[in-house]
N, CA, C, O and the ligand as a Tripos MOL2 file, in Angstrom:
@<TRIPOS>MOLECULE
protein
  273   271    69     0     0
PROTEIN
NO_CHARGES

@<TRIPOS>ATOM
      1 N           4.8060    4.8710   21.5620 N.3       1 MET1
      2 CA          3.5690    4.4490   21.1730 C.3       1 MET1
      3 C           2.9430    5.7380   20.2520 C.2       1 MET1
      4 O           2.3970    6.7230   20.7480 O.2       1 MET1
      5 N           3.1360    5.5170   18.8740 N.am      2 ASN2
      6 CA          2.4020    6.5390   18.1320 C.3       2 ASN2
      7 C           1.5070    6.0030   17.3200 C.2       2 ASN2
      8 O           1.8290    5.7460   16.1600 O.2       2 ASN2
      9 N           0.2010    5.7360   17.8050 N.am      3 HIS3
     10 CA         -0.9770    5.2680   17.0410 C.3       3 HIS3
     11 C          -1.1410    6.0430   15.8970 C.2       3 HIS3
     12 O          -1.0350    5.6380   14.7400 O.2       3 HIS3
     13 N          -1.4350    7.3150   16.3080 N.am      4 GLU4
     14 CA         -1.8890    8.3410   15.2970 C.3       4 GLU4
     15 C          -1.0270    8.5090   14.2070 C.2       4 GLU4
     16 O          -1.5580    8.7870   13.1310 O.2       4 GLU4
     17 N           0.3580    8.3840   14.2650 N.am      5 ASN5
     18 CA          1.0920    8.1150   13.1790 C.3       5 ASN5
     19 C           1.0170    7.0770   12.3480 C.2       5 ASN5
     20 O           1.1440    7.1780   11.1280 O.2       5 ASN5
     21 N           0.7960    5.9730   12.9910 N.am      6 ASN6
     22 CA          0.5980    4.6610   12.2120 C.3       6 ASN6
     23 C          -0.6410    4.7610   11.2960 C.2       6 ASN6
     24 O          -0.6490    4.4350   10.1100 O.2       6 ASN6
     25 N          -1.7180    5.2680   12.0160 N.am      7 ARG7
     26 CA         -2.9490    5.5690   11.0570 C.3       7 ARG7
     27 C          -2.6860    6.4380    9.6660 C.2       7 ARG7
     28 O          -3.1850    6.2980    8.5490 O.2       7 ARG7
     29 N          -1.8540    7.2480   10.0900 N.am      8 LYS8
     30 CA         -1.7110    8.3850    8.9720 C.3       8 LYS8
     31 C          -0.8500    7.6620    7.6400 C.2       8 LYS8
     32 O          -1.1200    7.8430    6.4530 O.2       8 LYS8
     33 N           0.0850    6.9310    8.1060 N.am      9 THR9
     34 CA          1.0530    6.3690    7.2180 C.3       9 THR9
     35 C           0.4770    5.1070    6.5790 C.2       9 THR9
     36 O           1.0140    4.6210    5.5830 O.2       9 THR9
     37 N          -0.3970    4.6760    7.0280 N.am     10 ARG10
     38 CA         -0.9930    3.5070    6.7510 C.3      10 ARG10
     39 C          -2.0040    3.7410    5.3680 C.2      10 ARG10
     40 O          -2.9400    4.5410    5.3530 O.2      10 ARG10
     41 N          -1.7200    3.1210    4.5530 N.am     11 LYS11
     42 CA         -2.4990    3.2990    3.1440 C.3      11 LYS11
     43 C          -3.9990    2.5060    3.1430 C.2      11 LYS11
     44 O          -4.1940    1.3000    3.2900 O.2      11 LYS11
     45 N          -4.7350    3.3040    2.9840 N.am     12 ARG12
     46 CA         -6.0840    2.5180    2.9930 C.3      12 ARG12
     47 C          -6.2630    1.7450    1.7340 C.2      12 ARG12
     48 O          -5.8200    2.1210    0.6480 O.2      12 ARG12
     49 N          -6.9010    0.6970    1.9190 N.am     13 GLN13
     50 CA         -7.1990   -0.1330    0.8310 C.3      13 GLN13
     51 C          -8.4610    0.0760    0.1870 C.2      13 GLN13
     52 O          -9.5130    0.1890    0.8160 O.2      13 GLN13
     53 N          -8.3590    0.1340   -1.2040 N.am     14 VAL14
     54 CA         -9.7220    0.4150   -1.6300 C.3      14 VAL14
     55 C         -10.2040   -0.9350   -2.3500 C.2      14 VAL14
     56 O          -9.4950   -1.6380   -3.0710 O.2      14 VAL14
     57 N         -11.6130   -1.1740   -1.9980 N.am     15 HIS15
     58 CA        -12.2020   -2.5830   -2.0620 C.3      15 HIS15
     59 C         -13.0610   -2.4210   -3.1790 C.2      15 HIS15
     60 O         -13.6220   -1.3730   -3.4960 O.2      15 HIS15
     61 N         -13.1470   -3.6980   -3.8560 N.am     16 PHE16
     62 CA        -14.2530   -3.5960   -5.2390 C.3      16 PHE16
     63 C         -15.5360   -4.0480   -4.5460 C.2      16 PHE16
     64 O         -15.6320   -4.9650   -3.7300 O.2      16 PHE16
     65 N         -16.5170   -3.2480   -5.0070 N.am     17 ILE17
     66 CA        -17.9380   -3.3970   -4.8970 C.3      17 ILE17
     67 C         -18.6040   -4.3720   -5.7580 C.2      17 ILE17
     68 O         -18.8650   -3.9070   -6.8680 O.2      17 ILE17
     69 N         -18.9370   -5.5190   -5.5870 N.am     18 ASN18
     70 CA        -19.4050   -6.2540   -6.7480 C.3      18 ASN18
     71 C         -20.9400   -5.8650   -7.0040 C.2      18 ASN18
     72 O         -21.5420   -5.0930   -6.2590 O.2      18 ASN18
     73 N         -21.5130   -6.4680   -8.1200 N.am     19 GLU19
     74 CA        -22.8190   -6.3210   -8.4450 C.3      19 GLU19
     75 C         -23.8360   -6.3930   -7.4020 C.2      19 GLU19
     76 O         -24.8590   -5.7220   -7.5360 O.2      19 GLU19
     77 N         -23.6870   -7.0530   -6.4890 N.am     20 ASP20
     78 CA        -24.5750   -7.2760   -5.2870 C.3      20 ASP20
     79 C         -24.3580   -6.2110   -4.2920 C.2      20 ASP20
     80 O         -25.0240   -6.2940   -3.2600 O.2      20 ASP20
     81 N         -23.6430   -5.3480   -4.4090 N.am     21 GLY21
     82 CA        -23.2340   -4.1800   -3.5730 C.3      21 GLY21
     83 C         -22.2490   -4.6060   -2.2500 C.2      21 GLY21
     84 O         -22.1400   -4.0290   -1.1680 O.2      21 GLY21
     85 N         -21.7230   -5.5630   -2.6370 N.am     22 MET22
     86 CA        -20.7450   -6.4450   -1.3860 C.3      22 MET22
     87 C         -19.2490   -6.3660   -1.8210 C.2      22 MET22
     88 O         -18.8520   -6.5730   -2.9670 O.2      22 MET22
     89 N         -18.5650   -6.0770   -0.8750 N.am     23 VAL23
     90 CA        -17.1130   -6.0280   -0.8880 C.3      23 VAL23
     91 C         -16.6130   -7.6210   -1.4350 C.2      23 VAL23
     92 O         -16.8790   -8.7200   -0.9490 O.2      23 VAL23
     93 N         -15.8890   -7.3070   -2.4920 N.am     24 ALA24
     94 CA        -15.4540   -8.5850   -3.2570 C.3      24 ALA24
     95 C         -14.7190   -9.5210   -2.4010 C.2      24 ALA24
     96 O         -14.9010  -10.7340   -2.5010 O.2      24 ALA24
     97 N         -13.7550   -8.9230   -1.4210 N.am     25 CYS25
     98 CA        -12.9890   -9.9910   -0.6740 C.3      25 CYS25
     99 C         -13.6370  -10.4770    0.7140 C.2      25 CYS25
    100 O         -13.0390  -11.1390    1.5620 O.2      25 CYS25
    101 N         -15.0900   -9.9900    0.8030 N.am     26 ASN26
    102 CA        -15.8800  -10.3520    2.0730 C.3      26 ASN26
    103 C         -17.1670  -10.0870    1.7940 C.2      26 ASN26
    104 O         -17.8090   -9.2000    2.3560 O.2      26 ASN26
    105 N         -17.7010  -11.0070    0.7210 N.am     27 PRO27
    106 CA        -18.9470  -10.9600    0.1240 C.3      27 PRO27
    107 C         -20.2080  -11.2470    0.9130 C.2      27 PRO27
    108 O         -21.3420  -10.9760    0.5190 O.2      27 PRO27
    109 N         -19.8430  -11.9330    2.2890 N.am     28 GLY28
    110 CA        -20.6990  -12.3450    3.0740 C.3      28 GLY28
    111 C         -21.0600  -11.2150    4.0680 C.2      28 GLY28
    112 O         -21.8890  -11.3980    4.9590 O.2      28 GLY28
    113 N         -20.4760  -10.1550    3.9050 N.am     29 ASP29
    114 CA        -20.3830   -9.0900    5.2040 C.3      29 ASP29
    115 C         -21.0220   -7.9470    4.6920 C.2      29 ASP29
    116 O         -20.3060   -7.1970    4.0280 O.2      29 ASP29
    117 N         -22.3960   -7.5890    4.8700 N.am     30 ILE30
    118 CA        -22.9120   -6.6250    4.5760 C.3      30 ILE30
    119 C         -22.4250   -5.1350    5.2160 C.2      30 ILE30
    120 O         -22.4080   -4.0350    4.6640 O.2      30 ILE30
    121 N         -22.0720   -5.4850    6.4630 N.am     31 GLU31
    122 CA        -21.4850   -4.3660    7.3730 C.3      31 GLU31
    123 C         -20.1760   -3.8470    6.7790 C.2      31 GLU31
    124 O         -19.8940   -2.6490    6.7790 O.2      31 GLU31
    125 N         -19.3270   -4.8790    6.2310 N.am     32 ALA32
    126 CA        -18.2150   -4.3440    5.5210 C.3      32 ALA32
    127 C         -18.3200   -3.6660    4.5540 C.2      32 ALA32
    128 O         -17.4720   -2.8130    4.2920 O.2      32 ALA32
    129 N         -19.3800   -3.8800    3.7960 N.am     33 ALA33
    130 CA        -19.6520   -3.2510    2.5640 C.3      33 ALA33
    131 C         -19.9590   -1.7330    2.7980 C.2      33 ALA33
    132 O         -19.4710   -0.7740    2.1990 O.2      33 ALA33
    133 N         -20.9380   -1.7380    3.8660 N.am     34 ASN34
    134 CA        -21.4490   -0.5250    4.3420 C.3      34 ASN34
    135 C         -20.2590    0.5430    4.8280 C.2      34 ASN34
    136 O         -20.2120    1.7320    4.5120 O.2      34 ASN34
    137 N         -19.4280   -0.0820    5.5690 N.am     35 ARG35
    138 CA        -18.3100    0.5430    6.3290 C.3      35 ARG35
    139 C         -17.3740    1.0330    5.0580 C.2      35 ARG35
    140 O         -17.0990    2.2310    4.9920 O.2      35 ARG35
    141 N         -16.9360    0.2290    4.1640 N.am     36 ALA36
    142 CA        -15.9890    0.5600    3.0740 C.3      36 ALA36
    143 C         -16.9440    1.8360    2.1750 C.2      36 ALA36
    144 O         -16.3240    2.7820    1.6900 O.2      36 ALA36
    145 N         -18.0760    1.7670    2.0600 N.am     37 GLN37
    146 CA        -18.6380    2.7840    1.4380 C.3      37 GLN37
    147 C         -18.7100    4.1080    2.1960 C.2      37 GLN37
    148 O         -18.6100    5.1740    1.5880 O.2      37 GLN37
    149 N         -18.8620    4.0560    3.3670 N.am     38 ASP38
    150 CA        -19.0080    5.3270    4.2870 C.3      38 ASP38
    151 C         -17.5950    5.9430    4.3440 C.2      38 ASP38
    152 O         -17.4330    7.1530    4.4990 O.2      38 ASP38
    153 N         -16.3870    4.9050    4.1900 N.am     39 GLU39
    154 CA        -15.1850    5.5270    4.4710 C.3      39 GLU39
    155 C         -14.6320    5.8720    2.9550 C.2      39 GLU39
    156 O         -13.5440    6.4230    2.7930 O.2      39 GLU39
    157 N         -15.3550    5.5510    2.0360 N.am     40 GLY40
    158 CA        -14.9690    6.0720    0.6500 C.3      40 GLY40
    159 C         -13.8370    5.2220    0.1310 C.2      40 GLY40
    160 O         -12.9130    5.5830   -0.5980 O.2      40 GLY40
    161 N         -14.0810    3.9960    0.6520 N.am     41 ILE41
    162 CA        -12.7850    2.9150    0.2470 C.3      41 ILE41
    163 C         -13.2500    1.8290   -0.5660 C.2      41 ILE41
    164 O         -12.6490    0.7720   -0.7570 O.2      41 ILE41
    165 N         -14.6360    2.2480   -1.1430 N.am     42 ALA42
    166 CA        -15.2260    1.2120   -2.1510 C.3      42 ALA42
    167 C         -15.3750    1.6410   -3.4440 C.2      42 ALA42
    168 O         -15.7940    2.7910   -3.5840 O.2      42 ALA42
    169 N         -15.0930    0.8840   -4.5870 N.am     43 THR43
    170 CA        -15.0490    1.2380   -5.7450 C.3      43 THR43
    171 C         -15.6700    0.2470   -6.7080 C.2      43 THR43
    172 O         -15.5540   -0.9520   -6.4550 O.2      43 THR43
    173 N         -16.2910    0.6280   -7.7430 N.am     44 THR44
    174 CA        -16.7070   -0.2350   -8.7850 C.3      44 THR44
    175 C         -15.8070   -0.1460   -9.9660 C.2      44 THR44
    176 O         -16.0670   -0.8040  -10.9740 O.2      44 THR44
    177 N         -14.6750    0.6940   -9.8980 N.am     45 ASN45
    178 CA        -13.8080    0.8760  -10.8560 C.3      45 ASN45
    179 C         -12.5720    0.1030  -10.6330 C.2      45 ASN45
    180 O         -11.7520    0.3650   -9.7530 O.2      45 ASN45
    181 N         -12.4760   -0.9760  -11.5770 N.am     46 VAL46
    182 CA        -11.2940   -2.0020  -11.3600 C.3      46 VAL46
    183 C          -9.9490   -1.4220  -11.1120 C.2      46 VAL46
    184 O          -9.1380   -1.9130  -10.3260 O.2      46 VAL46
    185 N          -9.7420   -0.2790  -11.8710 N.am     47 SER47
    186 CA         -8.4860    0.2110  -11.7610 C.3      47 SER47
    187 C          -8.1440    0.8520  -10.6530 C.2      47 SER47
    188 O          -6.9560    1.0870  -10.4350 O.2      47 SER47
    189 N          -9.1680    1.2500   -9.7420 N.am     48 GLU48
    190 CA         -8.8850    1.8910   -8.6050 C.3      48 GLU48
    191 C          -8.7250    1.0080   -7.5180 C.2      48 GLU48
    192 O          -8.2910    1.4890   -6.4710 O.2      48 GLU48
    193 N          -9.0090   -0.2680   -7.5710 N.am     49 VAL49
    194 CA         -8.9920   -1.2860   -6.5420 C.3      49 VAL49
    195 C          -7.4250   -1.4630   -5.8310 C.2      49 VAL49
    196 O          -6.5660   -1.7630   -6.6600 O.2      49 VAL49
    197 N          -6.9960   -1.3350   -4.5780 N.am     50 THR50
    198 CA         -5.8670   -1.6700   -4.1710 C.3      50 THR50
    199 C          -5.8370   -2.8500   -3.3360 C.2      50 THR50
    200 O          -4.7720   -3.4300   -3.1210 O.2      50 THR50
    201 N          -7.0040   -3.2680   -2.8200 N.am     51 CYS51
    202 CA         -7.1010   -4.3620   -1.9400 C.3      51 CYS51
    203 C          -6.4700   -5.6740   -2.7990 C.2      51 CYS51
    204 O          -6.8840   -6.0090   -3.9080 O.2      51 CYS51
    205 N          -5.3960   -6.3400   -2.0700 N.am     52 LYS52
    206 CA         -4.9870   -7.3970   -2.7650 C.3      52 LYS52
    207 C          -5.8010   -8.6150   -2.8910 C.2      52 LYS52
    208 O          -5.5770   -9.4650   -3.7520 O.2      52 LYS52
    209 N          -6.8750   -8.7010   -1.9110 N.am     53 LYS53
    210 CA         -7.8110   -9.9390   -2.0430 C.3      53 LYS53
    211 C          -8.7450   -9.6040   -3.2200 C.2      53 LYS53
    212 O          -8.9960  -10.4090   -4.1170 O.2      53 LYS53
    213 N          -9.2520   -8.3280   -3.1460 N.am     54 CYS54
    214 CA        -10.0640   -7.9190   -4.0880 C.3      54 CYS54
    215 C          -9.4450   -8.1940   -5.3220 C.2      54 CYS54
    216 O         -10.1140   -8.9120   -6.0650 O.2      54 CYS54
    217 N          -8.2190   -7.7760   -5.7980 N.am     55 ILE55
    218 CA         -7.6540   -7.7860   -7.0360 C.3      55 ILE55
    219 C          -7.6100   -9.3140   -7.3710 C.2      55 ILE55
    220 O          -8.1170   -9.6660   -8.4360 O.2      55 ILE55
    221 N          -7.1470  -10.0850   -6.6960 N.am     56 ALA56
    222 CA         -7.0420  -11.5620   -6.7630 C.3      56 ALA56
    223 C          -8.3340  -11.9990   -7.4400 C.2      56 ALA56
    224 O          -8.3410  -12.5740   -8.5290 O.2      56 ALA56
    225 N          -9.5470  -11.6650   -6.6650 N.am     57 ILE57
    226 CA        -10.8930  -12.2830   -7.0640 C.3      57 ILE57
    227 C         -11.1560  -11.5800   -8.2770 C.2      57 ILE57
    228 O         -11.6690  -12.2780   -9.1520 O.2      57 ILE57
    229 N         -10.9350  -10.3460   -8.5740 N.am     58 LEU58
    230 CA        -11.2190   -9.7100   -9.9290 C.3      58 LEU58
    231 C         -10.4740  -10.5420  -10.9420 C.2      58 LEU58
    232 O         -11.1600  -11.1060  -11.7950 O.2      58 LEU58
    233 N          -9.2030  -10.6920  -10.9670 N.am     59 TYR59
    234 CA         -8.4310  -11.7620  -11.6270 C.3      59 TYR59
    235 C          -9.0640  -12.9620  -12.2880 C.2      59 TYR59
    236 O          -9.1210  -13.4010  -13.4370 O.2      59 TYR59
    237 N          -9.5630  -13.3520  -10.9810 N.am     60 LYS60
    238 CA        -10.1780  -14.7420  -11.2970 C.3      60 LYS60
    239 C         -11.4720  -14.6580  -12.2490 C.2      60 LYS60
    240 O         -11.7030  -15.3150  -13.2640 O.2      60 LYS60
    241 N         -12.1640  -13.7690  -11.7000 N.am     61 LEU61
    242 CA        -13.4430  -13.5290  -12.5550 C.3      61 LEU61
    243 C         -13.1260  -13.2360  -14.1480 C.2      61 LEU61
    244 O         -13.7400  -13.7950  -15.0560 O.2      61 LEU61
    245 N         -12.1180  -12.3150  -14.3380 N.am     62 LEU62
    246 CA        -11.7410  -12.0820  -15.4360 C.3      62 LEU62
    247 C         -11.3560  -13.0650  -16.2850 C.2      62 LEU62
    248 O         -11.7520  -13.1070  -17.4500 O.2      62 LEU62
    249 N         -10.4480  -14.0450  -15.6930 N.am     63 LYS63
    250 CA         -9.9350  -15.1610  -16.2770 C.3      63 LYS63
    251 C         -10.9060  -16.0020  -16.7790 C.2      63 LYS63
    252 O         -10.7550  -16.5750  -17.8580 O.2      63 LYS63
    253 N         -12.1480  -16.1600  -15.9100 N.am     64 GLU64
    254 CA        -13.3810  -17.1150  -16.1950 C.3      64 GLU64
    255 C         -14.1420  -16.6340  -17.2600 C.2      64 GLU64
    256 O         -15.0620  -17.2690  -17.7740 O.2      64 GLU64
    257 N         -13.7040  -15.3160  -17.6630 N.am     65 GLY65
    258 CA        -14.3650  -14.6170  -18.7170 C.3      65 GLY65
    259 C         -15.7810  -13.8060  -18.2110 C.2      65 GLY65
    260 O         -16.5960  -13.3430  -19.0100 O.2      65 GLY65
    261 N         -15.9010  -13.7320  -16.8420 N.am     66 LYS66
    262 CA        -16.9590  -12.8200  -16.3700 C.3      66 LYS66
    263 C         -16.6050  -11.4820  -16.3400 C.2      66 LYS66
    264 O         -15.4260  -11.1300  -16.3340 O.2      66 LYS66
    265 N         -17.5800  -10.6750  -16.3190 N.am     67 ASN67
    266 CA        -17.4640   -9.1540  -16.3880 C.3      67 ASN67
    267 C         -17.7640   -8.9300  -14.6860 C.2      67 ASN67
    268 O         -18.8380   -9.1390  -14.1220 O.2      67 ASN67
    269 N         -16.4600   -8.4330  -14.0430 N.am     68 PRO68
    270 CA        -16.6970   -8.1660  -12.6980 C.3      68 PRO68
    271 C         -17.7930   -6.9020  -12.2540 C.2      68 PRO68
    272 O         -18.0080   -6.6600  -11.0660 O.2      68 PRO68
    273 ZN        -11.0930   -6.1400   -0.4100 Zn       69 ZN69
@<TRIPOS>BOND
     1     1     2 1
     2     2     3 1
     3     3     4 2
     4     3     5 am
     5     5     6 1
     6     6     7 1
     7     7     8 2
     8     7     9 am
     9     9    10 1
    10    10    11 1
    11    11    12 2
    12    11    13 am
    13    13    14 1
    14    14    15 1
    15    15    16 2
    16    15    17 am
    17    17    18 1
    18    18    19 1
    19    19    20 2
    20    19    21 am
    21    21    22 1
    22    22    23 1
    23    23    24 2
    24    23    25 am
    25    25    26 1
    26    26    27 1
    27    27    28 2
    28    27    29 am
    29    29    30 1
    30    30    31 1
    31    31    32 2
    32    31    33 am
    33    33    34 1
    34    34    35 1
    35    35    36 2
    36    35    37 am
    37    37    38 1
    38    38    39 1
    39    39    40 2
    40    39    41 am
    41    41    42 1
    42    42    43 1
    43    43    44 2
    44    43    45 am
    45    45    46 1
    46    46    47 1
    47    47    48 2
    48    47    49 am
    49    49    50 1
    50    50    51 1
    51    51    52 2
    52    51    53 am
    53    53    54 1
    54    54    55 1
    55    55    56 2
    56    55    57 am
    57    57    58 1
    58    58    59 1
    59    59    60 2
    60    59    61 am
    61    61    62 1
    62    62    63 1
    63    63    64 2
    64    63    65 am
    65    65    66 1
    66    66    67 1
    67    67    68 2
    68    67    69 am
    69    69    70 1
    70    70    71 1
    71    71    72 2
    72    71    73 am
    73    73    74 1
    74    74    75 1
    75    75    76 2
    76    75    77 am
    77    77    78 1
    78    78    79 1
    79    79    80 2
    80    79    81 am
    81    81    82 1
    82    82    83 1
    83    83    84 2
    84    83    85 am
    85    85    86 1
    86    86    87 1
    87    87    88 2
    88    87    89 am
    89    89    90 1
    90    90    91 1
    91    91    92 2
    92    91    93 am
    93    93    94 1
    94    94    95 1
    95    95    96 2
    96    95    97 am
    97    97    98 1
    98    98    99 1
    99    99   100 2
   100    99   101 am
   101   101   102 1
   102   102   103 1
   103   103   104 2
   104   103   105 am
   105   105   106 1
   106   106   107 1
   107   107   108 2
   108   107   109 am
   109   109   110 1
   110   110   111 1
   111   111   112 2
   112   111   113 am
   113   113   114 1
   114   114   115 1
   115   115   116 2
   116   115   117 am
   117   117   118 1
   118   118   119 1
   119   119   120 2
   120   119   121 am
   121   121   122 1
   122   122   123 1
   123   123   124 2
   124   123   125 am
   125   125   126 1
   126   126   127 1
   127   127   128 2
   128   127   129 am
   129   129   130 1
   130   130   131 1
   131   131   132 2
   132   131   133 am
   133   133   134 1
   134   134   135 1
   135   135   136 2
   136   135   137 am
   137   137   138 1
   138   138   139 1
   139   139   140 2
   140   139   141 am
   141   141   142 1
   142   142   143 1
   143   143   144 2
   144   143   145 am
   145   145   146 1
   146   146   147 1
   147   147   148 2
   148   147   149 am
   149   149   150 1
   150   150   151 1
   151   151   152 2
   152   151   153 am
   153   153   154 1
   154   154   155 1
   155   155   156 2
   156   155   157 am
   157   157   158 1
   158   158   159 1
   159   159   160 2
   160   159   161 am
   161   161   162 1
   162   162   163 1
   163   163   164 2
   164   163   165 am
   165   165   166 1
   166   166   167 1
   167   167   168 2
   168   167   169 am
   169   169   170 1
   170   170   171 1
   171   171   172 2
   172   171   173 am
   173   173   174 1
   174   174   175 1
   175   175   176 2
   176   175   177 am
   177   177   178 1
   178   178   179 1
   179   179   180 2
   180   179   181 am
   181   181   182 1
   182   182   183 1
   183   183   184 2
   184   183   185 am
   185   185   186 1
   186   186   187 1
   187   187   188 2
   188   187   189 am
   189   189   190 1
   190   190   191 1
   191   191   192 2
   192   191   193 am
   193   193   194 1
   194   194   195 1
   195   195   196 2
   196   195   197 am
   197   197   198 1
   198   198   199 1
   199   199   200 2
   200   199   201 am
   201   201   202 1
   202   202   203 1
   203   203   204 2
   204   203   205 am
   205   205   206 1
   206   206   207 1
   207   207   208 2
   208   207   209 am
   209   209   210 1
   210   210   211 1
   211   211   212 2
   212   211   213 am
   213   213   214 1
   214   214   215 1
   215   215   216 2
   216   215   217 am
   217   217   218 1
   218   218   219 1
   219   219   220 2
   220   219   221 am
   221   221   222 1
   222   222   223 1
   223   223   224 2
   224   223   225 am
   225   225   226 1
   226   226   227 1
   227   227   228 2
   228   227   229 am
   229   229   230 1
   230   230   231 1
   231   231   232 2
   232   231   233 am
   233   233   234 1
   234   234   235 1
   235   235   236 2
   236   235   237 am
   237   237   238 1
   238   238   239 1
   239   239   240 2
   240   239   241 am
   241   241   242 1
   242   242   243 1
   243   243   244 2
   244   243   245 am
   245   245   246 1
   246   246   247 1
   247   247   248 2
   248   247   249 am
   249   249   250 1
   250   250   251 1
   251   251   252 2
   252   251   253 am
   253   253   254 1
   254   254   255 1
   255   255   256 2
   256   255   257 am
   257   257   258 1
   258   258   259 1
   259   259   260 2
   260   259   261 am
   261   261   262 1
   262   262   263 1
   263   263   264 2
   264   263   265 am
   265   265   266 1
   266   266   267 1
   267   267   268 2
   268   267   269 am
   269   269   270 1
   270   270   271 1
   271   271   272 2
@<TRIPOS>SUBSTRUCTURE
     1 MET1         2 RESIDUE 1 A MET
     2 ASN2         6 RESIDUE 1 A ASN
     3 HIS3        10 RESIDUE 1 A HIS
     4 GLU4        14 RESIDUE 1 A GLU
     5 ASN5        18 RESIDUE 1 A ASN
     6 ASN6        22 RESIDUE 1 A ASN
     7 ARG7        26 RESIDUE 1 A ARG
     8 LYS8        30 RESIDUE 1 A LYS
     9 THR9        34 RESIDUE 1 A THR
    10 ARG10       38 RESIDUE 1 A ARG
    11 LYS11       42 RESIDUE 1 A LYS
    12 ARG12       46 RESIDUE 1 A ARG
    13 GLN13       50 RESIDUE 1 A GLN
    14 VAL14       54 RESIDUE 1 A VAL
    15 HIS15       58 RESIDUE 1 A HIS
    16 PHE16       62 RESIDUE 1 A PHE
    17 ILE17       66 RESIDUE 1 A ILE
    18 ASN18       70 RESIDUE 1 A ASN
    19 GLU19       74 RESIDUE 1 A GLU
    20 ASP20       78 RESIDUE 1 A ASP
    21 GLY21       82 RESIDUE 1 A GLY
    22 MET22       86 RESIDUE 1 A MET
    23 VAL23       90 RESIDUE 1 A VAL
    24 ALA24       94 RESIDUE 1 A ALA
    25 CYS25       98 RESIDUE 1 A CYS
    26 ASN26      102 RESIDUE 1 A ASN
    27 PRO27      106 RESIDUE 1 A PRO
    28 GLY28      110 RESIDUE 1 A GLY
    29 ASP29      114 RESIDUE 1 A ASP
    30 ILE30      118 RESIDUE 1 A ILE
    31 GLU31      122 RESIDUE 1 A GLU
    32 ALA32      126 RESIDUE 1 A ALA
    33 ALA33      130 RESIDUE 1 A ALA
    34 ASN34      134 RESIDUE 1 A ASN
    35 ARG35      138 RESIDUE 1 A ARG
    36 ALA36      142 RESIDUE 1 A ALA
    37 GLN37      146 RESIDUE 1 A GLN
    38 ASP38      150 RESIDUE 1 A ASP
    39 GLU39      154 RESIDUE 1 A GLU
    40 GLY40      158 RESIDUE 1 A GLY
    41 ILE41      162 RESIDUE 1 A ILE
    42 ALA42      166 RESIDUE 1 A ALA
    43 THR43      170 RESIDUE 1 A THR
    44 THR44      174 RESIDUE 1 A THR
    45 ASN45      178 RESIDUE 1 A ASN
    46 VAL46      182 RESIDUE 1 A VAL
    47 SER47      186 RESIDUE 1 A SER
    48 GLU48      190 RESIDUE 1 A GLU
    49 VAL49      194 RESIDUE 1 A VAL
    50 THR50      198 RESIDUE 1 A THR
    51 CYS51      202 RESIDUE 1 A CYS
    52 LYS52      206 RESIDUE 1 A LYS
    53 LYS53      210 RESIDUE 1 A LYS
    54 CYS54      214 RESIDUE 1 A CYS
    55 ILE55      218 RESIDUE 1 A ILE
    56 ALA56      222 RESIDUE 1 A ALA
    57 ILE57      226 RESIDUE 1 A ILE
    58 LEU58      230 RESIDUE 1 A LEU
    59 TYR59      234 RESIDUE 1 A TYR
    60 LYS60      238 RESIDUE 1 A LYS
    61 LEU61      242 RESIDUE 1 A LEU
    62 LEU62      246 RESIDUE 1 A LEU
    63 LYS63      250 RESIDUE 1 A LYS
    64 GLU64      254 RESIDUE 1 A GLU
    65 GLY65      258 RESIDUE 1 A GLY
    66 LYS66      262 RESIDUE 1 A LYS
    67 ASN67      266 RESIDUE 1 A ASN
    68 PRO68      270 RESIDUE 1 A PRO
    69 ZN69       273 GROUP 0 **** ****
């Protein structure tokens, strides 16, 4: 059991924070948004986002001609 090791090697996913201040992949969960910001894994810079779900949502917005 090496939990510690697992934690270290696991890459943190950076989520996109939308204009409502919510995590793009979890827009209904304000706690998720707060947690992401506390942990420094939230960004409004599209190029820094690594969360696949957030990226998919961003692409969709861009495709629809919206400004994320
Ligand atoms: Zn995300």
